[in-house]
VEXSE-574225 format. One record per residue (C-alpha): residue number from 1; x, z, y. Coordinates in steps of 0.1 Angstrom, whole numbers, padded with zeros to 4 digits. Example, Ala and Ser with C-alpha at 12.3 -4.5 7.8 and 13.67 -1.06 7.14 Angstrom:
BEGIN
 titor     u     w     v
     1  0123  0078 -0045
     2  0137  0071 -0011
***
This chain:
BEGIN
 titor     u     w     v
     1  1327  1086  1417
     2  1347  1113  1401
     3  1360  1127  1435
     4  1335  1155  1435
     5  1340  1193  1426
     6  1352  1195  1389
     7  1336  1218  1364
     8  1342  1225  1327
     9  1315  1241  1304
    10  1321  1271  1284
    11  1325  1252  1253
    12  1355  1232  1268
    13  1368  1265  1281
    14  1365  1280  1244
    15  1377  1251  1223
    16  1402  1229  1246
    17  1435  1244  1256
    18  1442  1242  1297
    19  1469  1220  1289
    20  1448  1192  1274
    21  1421  1198  1301
    22  1448  1191  1326
    23  1459  1159  1308
    24  1424  1146  1308
    25  1418  1152  1344
    26  1451  1134  1351
    27  1439  1104  1329
    28  1410  1101  1349
    29  1430  1104  1382
    30  1453  1075  1371
    31  1421  1055  1359
    32  1405  1058  1393
    33  1439  1048  1410
    34  1440  1016  1391
    35  1411  1000  1408
    36  1393  0993  1378
    37  1353  0996  1377
    38  1345  1032  1368
    39  1316  1041  1346
    40  1298  1075  1353
    41  1307  1084  1315
    42  1341  1087  1304
    43  1348  1096  1269
    44  1380  1113  1254
    45  1385  1114  1217
    46  1412  1137  1209
    47  1429  1137  1175
    48  1461  1149  1159
    49  1490  1125  1150
    50  1516  1138  1127
    51  1550  1117  1132
    52  1577  1112  1103
    53  1596  1144  1109
    54  1562  1163  1106
    55  1557  1173  1143
    56  1519  1172  1154
    57  1511  1154  1184
    58  1480  1151  1205
    59  1462  1117  1206
    60  1439  1111  1236
    61  1418  1080  1234
    62  1402  1073  1268
    63  1373  1051  1268
    64  1342  1038  1287
    65  1314  1014  1276
    66  1305  0996  1308
    67  1327  0977  1317
    68  1345  0981  1284
    69  1377  0999  1286
    70  1401  1017  1263
    71  1436  1033  1265
    72  1454  1056  1239
    73  1480  1082  1249
    74  1501  1102  1224
    75  1516  1134  1239
    76  1534  1163  1227
    77  1513  1196  1233
    78  1517  1233  1221
    79  1483  1232  1201
    80  1468  1196  1194
    81  1431  1197  1187
    82  1404  1174  1174
    83  1374  1172  1196
    84  1353  1144  1214
    85  1348  1153  1252
    86  1325  1137  1277
    87  1335  1136  1315
    88  1304  1129  1335
    89  1299  1122  1373
    90  1264  1129  1385
    91  1272  1142  1418
    92  1294  1169  1403
    93  1321  1160  1377
    94  1318  1180  1346
    95  1339  1180  1314
    96  1319  1190  1283
    97  1322  1188  1247
    98  1301  1160  1230
    99  1279  1185  1212
   100  1270  1201  1245
   101  1255  1168  1260
***
């Protein structure tokens, strides 16, 4: 699962900087390597955190429902965004905005 060809939708291309796309693919790869059971639907909730110095950071909350799993990452990126993204494996692996589902 999640070892197929990978695609992104036009919505992701328009709204999500490539840097964050690559971060999310990397998170998926690390999750696969962990040996944990993987659901066909992975959810990435992106939000913005402002640290004490006023610097904006990208928060990526990775989760799945079955079995329950959640992990949060805070990273420095050039342009943090707020967006909910699904990564679905249905024979192909597709990254799409939640509103494109």
